[in-house]
TORPAGU-312744 format. One record per residue (C-alpha): x, y, z; residue number from 1; residue in one letter. Coordinates in nm, 4 decimals, padded with zeros to 6 digits. Layout:
# TORPAGU-312744
- east north up num residu
- X Y Z NUM a
...
//
This chain:
# TORPAGU-312744
- east north up num residu
- 00.1401 -01.6343 00.4071 1 m
- 00.0101 -01.2825 00.3779 2 t
- -00.2802 -01.0706 00.2730 3 a
- -00.2258 -00.7198 00.1356 4 q
- -00.3740 -00.4006 00.2812 5 v
- -00.4874 -00.0842 00.1020 6 v
- -00.6310 00.2279 00.2645 7 k
- -00.8958 00.4104 00.0639 8 g
- -00.9665 00.7791 00.0988 9 y
- -01.3288 00.7009 00.1919 10 n
- -01.2478 00.5601 00.5341 11 g
- -01.2146 00.1984 00.4181 12 n
- -00.9178 -00.0208 00.4922 13 i
- -00.9086 -00.3175 00.2536 14 l
- -00.7618 -00.6540 00.3444 15 s
- -00.7005 -00.8446 00.0197 16 l
- -00.6478 -01.2186 -00.0253 17 g
- -00.4300 -01.4252 00.2070 18 g
- -00.5403 -01.7666 00.3331 19 h
- -00.7644 -01.9032 00.6050 20 t
- -00.7717 -02.2187 00.8187 21 t
- -00.6246 -02.5271 00.6539 22 g
- -00.4228 -02.2949 00.4293 23 f
- -00.7243 -02.2479 00.1995 24 s
- -00.6474 -01.9631 -00.0407 25 l
- -00.8708 -01.6550 -00.0434 26 l
- -00.9992 -01.4672 -00.3462 27 n
- -01.1894 -01.2110 -00.1426 28 t
- -01.1304 -00.8680 -00.0030 29 g
- -01.2784 -00.7245 00.3126 30 t
- -01.3425 -00.3555 00.3604 31 a
- -01.3211 -00.2383 00.7194 32 i
- -01.4292 00.1132 00.8143 33 k
- -01.1440 00.2910 00.9875 34 d
- -01.3702 00.3052 01.2937 35 t
- -01.3428 -00.0761 01.2998 36 g
- -01.7159 -00.1427 01.3007 37 v
- -01.8449 -00.2134 00.9487 38 v
- -01.7212 -00.5054 00.7386 39 f
- -01.8068 -00.5571 00.3707 40 t
- -01.6732 -00.8434 00.1563 41 d
- -01.6126 -00.8339 -00.2194 42 f
- -01.4600 -01.0762 -00.4719 43 n
- -01.1154 -01.0616 -00.6263 44 l
- -01.0479 -01.2035 -00.9719 45 s
- -00.8007 -01.4646 -00.8393 46 d
- -00.6510 -01.6061 -00.5192 47 n
- -00.4059 -01.3561 -00.3705 48 r
- -00.2009 -01.5284 -00.1014 49 d
- 00.1486 -01.3725 -00.0962 50 n
- 00.0727 -01.1512 -00.3929 51 a
- 00.2812 -00.8444 -00.4607 52 g
- 00.1129 -00.5070 -00.4252 53 i
- 00.1974 -00.1877 -00.6088 54 i
- 00.0315 00.1331 -00.4919 55 h
- -00.0358 00.3376 -00.8058 56 l
- -00.0328 00.7159 -00.8492 57 k
- -00.4090 00.7257 -00.9165 58 d
- -00.4917 00.5842 -00.5684 59 s
- -00.5601 00.2347 -00.7026 60 t
- -00.3418 -00.0697 -00.6396 61 a
- -00.2147 -00.3481 -00.8622 62 l
- -00.1958 -00.7004 -00.7177 63 l
- 00.0509 -00.9262 -00.8974 64 v
- 00.0796 -01.3028 -00.8781 65 g
- 00.0384 -01.5025 -00.5613 66 g
- 00.0246 -01.8688 -00.4680 67 m
- -00.1660 -02.1149 -00.6847 68 s
- -00.1787 -02.3936 -00.4256 69 s
- -00.2538 -02.4085 -00.0576 70 a
- 00.1005 -02.5195 00.0298 71 l
- 00.2724 -02.2370 -00.1571 72 g
- 00.4353 -02.4383 -00.4339 73 i
- 00.3063 -02.2903 -00.7556 74 g
- 00.2575 -01.9309 -00.8549 75 q
- 00.0091 -01.7173 -01.0486 76 l
- 00.0788 -01.5001 -01.3523 77 s
- -00.2445 -01.3036 -01.3175 78 s
- -00.2748 -00.9408 -01.2051 79 t
- -00.5684 -00.7303 -01.0962 80 e
- -00.6409 -00.3658 -01.0294 81 r
- -00.8046 -00.2737 -00.6991 82 i
- -01.0264 00.0353 -00.6775 83 y
- -01.0427 00.1063 -00.3024 84 p
- -01.3078 00.3796 -00.3226 85 h
- -01.5611 00.1426 -00.4853 86 t
- -01.4338 -00.1878 -00.3408 87 m
- -01.3987 -00.3251 -00.6936 88 a
- -01.1458 -00.5548 -00.8551 89 s
- -01.0777 -00.5778 -01.2293 90 v
- -00.8580 -00.8476 -01.3836 91 a
- -00.5434 -00.7078 -01.5451 92 g
- -00.2894 -00.8433 -01.7922 93 p
- -00.1119 -01.1724 -01.7297 94 n
- 00.2573 -01.1486 -01.6561 95 m
- 00.5046 -01.3541 -01.8589 96 i
- 00.6327 -01.5315 -01.5452 97 h
- 00.4097 -01.6718 -01.2732 98 a
- 00.5237 -01.5192 -00.9417 99 r
- 00.4687 -01.5263 -00.5696 100 t
- 00.6506 -01.3057 -00.3185 101 m
- 00.7058 -01.0435 -00.5887 102 a
- 00.7063 -00.6672 -00.5562 103 n
- 00.7017 -00.3704 -00.7860 104 g
- 00.6871 00.0025 -00.8317 105 v
- 00.5194 00.2410 -01.0734 106 q
- 00.7777 00.4257 -01.2836 107 l
- 00.7624 00.7922 -01.3864 108 l
- 00.6228 00.6992 -01.7309 109 d
- 00.3347 00.5051 -01.5693 110 g
- 00.4607 00.1544 -01.6412 111 r
- 00.4953 -00.0886 -01.3511 112 v
- 00.8212 -00.2744 -01.2845 113 l
- 00.7687 -00.6130 -01.1163 114 v
- 01.0497 -00.8345 -00.9866 115 t
- 01.1008 -01.1244 -00.7523 116 g
- 00.9612 -01.4700 -00.6997 117 c
- 00.9972 -01.7573 -00.4576 118 w
- 01.0523 -02.1127 -00.5784 119 y
- 01.0971 -02.0270 -00.9489 120 n
- 01.4491 -01.9197 -01.0409 121 e
- 01.3615 -01.7910 -01.3903 122 a
- 01.0947 -01.5575 -01.2498 123 a
- 01.3185 -01.4567 -00.9578 124 a
- 01.5967 -01.3636 -01.2012 125 t
- 01.4040 -01.1564 -01.4560 126 q
- 01.1825 -00.8506 -01.4084 127 g
- 00.8794 -00.7462 -01.6108 128 e
- 00.7376 -00.4131 -01.7218 129 l
- 00.3585 -00.3850 -01.7284 130 i
- 00.2051 -00.1065 -01.9349 131 n
- -00.1398 -00.0503 -01.7828 132 l
- -00.2520 00.1802 -02.0656 133 s
- -00.2409 -00.1020 -02.3233 134 n
- -00.1943 -00.4143 -02.1038 135 n
- 00.1350 -00.5072 -02.2728 136 l
- 00.3911 -00.6936 -02.0639 137 v
- 00.7596 -00.7314 -02.1572 138 v
- 01.0553 -00.8798 -01.9732 139 t
- 01.3567 -00.6825 -01.8551 140 t
- 01.7195 -00.7875 -01.8358 141 g
- 01.8303 -01.0231 -01.5618 142 n
- 01.8860 -00.9111 -01.2040 143 l
- 02.2320 -00.9595 -01.0543 144 n
- 02.0892 -01.2530 -00.8544 145 q
- 01.7480 -01.4179 -00.8045 146 p
- 01.5353 -01.2507 -00.5369 147 r
- 01.2136 -01.3147 -00.3471 148 a
- 01.0134 -01.0220 -00.2025 149 y
- 01.2625 -00.7578 -00.3148 150 p
- 01.2221 -00.3982 -00.2035 151 t
- 01.1781 -00.1792 -00.5127 152 i
- 01.2358 00.1972 -00.5014 153 v
- 01.1851 00.4243 -00.8021 154 a
- 01.4451 00.6900 -00.8739 155 t
- 01.4384 00.9824 -01.1175 156 n
- 01.6530 00.8134 -01.3822 157 d
//
C-alpha cells in the first residue's frame, strides 16, 4: 500500500495518503522541508491509499481514486487537486469508475487520461478523460486488456 509524493518548488516534499498501523487509511498529507527538519500536516479530501497521481503542467497534482477499505477491497471514484506551494487540497470531479492502482497523464489539450484498476475488471478495462476546466468526465474505449497500475506516456498524437 502506498502513499504518493510531490515536490513543491518552495522546498516542501509532500507525502500524501497511504496507510498506517493496522492498515488504517490516511486522508492526510505531510509536508517535509527538503532539509528534513520541519513537518507540517494538512487534510486531504478523501483517503488516498494506492491512489494514482498525475503531475500536471501547472505544478499541481491530481490524485485519483484509492482504496475505500483498510484491506484494499473497494475503490474510490473521487479525485482531488493538490497545490504543493500552499499545502492545500481541493476535491475534484468524481470519476465514472471507482479505481485503485490507477495512473494517468495530462494530454496536450489539458485533459487528463486515467486508466487502470485492481480488483474491478470494468474499471481496469476502460479509461476515462477528465476535463479539469469544466469537471466533466467521460469514458474512453476499452483497453486491449484489463490493467492495474499501468504506465501512461503521452505522445504528440
